[in-house]
C-alpha positions as CSV (number, residue, x, y, z in Angstrom):
1,M,38.4,201.0,158.1
2,S,34.4,202.2,157.4
3,D,34.1,201.7,161.2
4,Q,36.1,204.3,162.2
5,R,35.0,206.2,159.2
6,N,31.3,205.8,160.1
7,L,32.3,206.7,164.1
8,I,33.8,209.7,162.8
9,M,30.3,210.9,161.1
10,A,28.5,210.0,163.9
11,V,30.9,212.0,166.2
12,V,30.9,215.3,164.0
13,K,27.0,215.2,163.2
14,K,26.2,214.9,166.7
15,N,28.7,217.5,168.0
16,E,28.8,220.7,165.6
17,V,32.1,222.6,167.2
18,D,34.7,224.7,165.0
19,L,37.8,222.7,166.2
20,S,40.0,226.0,164.8
21,R,38.6,227.6,168.4
22,V,41.0,225.0,169.7
23,V,44.2,227.3,168.9
24,D,42.0,230.5,170.7
25,I,42.2,229.4,173.5
26,P,45.2,230.0,176.1
27,L,47.8,226.8,176.8
28,N,46.8,226.6,180.5
29,R,43.0,225.9,179.5
30,R,44.7,223.0,177.0
31,D,46.8,220.9,179.0
32,T,44.4,218.5,180.1
33,I,41.3,216.7,179.0
34,R,39.1,218.1,181.1
35,S,40.5,221.9,181.5
36,L,39.6,221.3,176.9
37,A,36.8,219.9,177.2
38,S,35.6,222.6,179.7
39,A,37.0,225.6,177.2
40,L,35.4,223.8,174.3
41,D,32.5,223.8,176.5
42,V,31.6,219.6,175.7
43,N,32.0,216.7,177.5
44,K,35.1,214.9,178.6
45,S,34.3,211.7,176.7
46,T,33.4,213.8,173.3
47,L,36.8,215.0,173.7
48,H,38.1,211.3,174.3
49,M,36.3,210.2,170.6
50,W,37.9,213.4,169.3
51,F,41.4,212.5,169.7
52,K,41.0,208.5,169.1
53,V,39.6,209.0,165.7
54,G,42.2,211.7,164.5
55,M,39.9,215.2,164.9
56,L,42.6,216.5,167.4
57,R,45.9,215.6,167.8
58,R,47.5,215.0,171.0
59,H,51.5,216.7,171.4
60,S,54.2,216.6,174.2
61,S,54.5,219.1,176.4
62,S,57.9,221.2,176.4
63,L,58.8,220.5,179.7
64,K,58.1,216.7,179.1
65,R,59.8,215.9,175.9
66,Y,59.9,212.5,174.3
67,L,63.3,211.2,174.8
68,K,65.4,210.6,171.4
69,E,67.2,207.4,170.7
70,E,70.5,208.7,172.2
71,N,69.0,209.9,175.6
72,M,67.2,206.5,176.2
73,K,70.2,204.4,175.5
74,A,71.9,206.6,177.2
75,R,69.3,206.7,180.4
76,L,69.7,202.4,179.7
77,Q,73.5,202.4,180.5
78,W,72.7,203.8,183.0
79,Y,69.8,201.7,184.7
80,L,72.7,198.7,183.8
81,S,75.5,200.0,185.7
82,M,72.9,200.6,189.0
83,L,73.0,196.7,189.1
84,D,74.9,194.5,191.0
85,K,77.0,192.5,189.2
86,S,77.3,189.5,191.3
87,T,73.8,189.1,191.6
88,L,74.0,188.5,187.6
89,P,72.7,187.2,185.6
90,H,69.7,184.9,187.7
91,D,68.6,187.1,190.2
92,P,69.5,190.7,189.3
93,K,69.6,193.2,192.1
94,F,70.2,197.1,192.4
95,I,72.9,198.2,194.0
96,E,72.3,200.0,197.3
97,M,71.9,203.4,196.4
98,K,71.8,205.3,199.8
99,D,75.1,207.1,199.5
100,I,74.2,208.0,195.4
101,I,72.5,211.2,194.5
102,H,70.0,210.4,191.8
């Protein structure tokens, strides 16, 4: 744990940046590491290190939410329903999907 603490301190001392500026940056300028680094005027590698050591936190977008457990189960059941039952259990293959809208 002390190695991570030393790394955090090295990053903070080397790059004196006010992280509260991130909130003031519009969403479209902070949706990628490249655009956020440009808006903060820091290197992409420095920004990546901030994420890695926990100075900044990633989040999912509203368009690509994390799947809830119920949705994961439903998606997995759908995948399993697309397996050709005659090929189970030794050589599983998916059914032809030419006539299926997906």
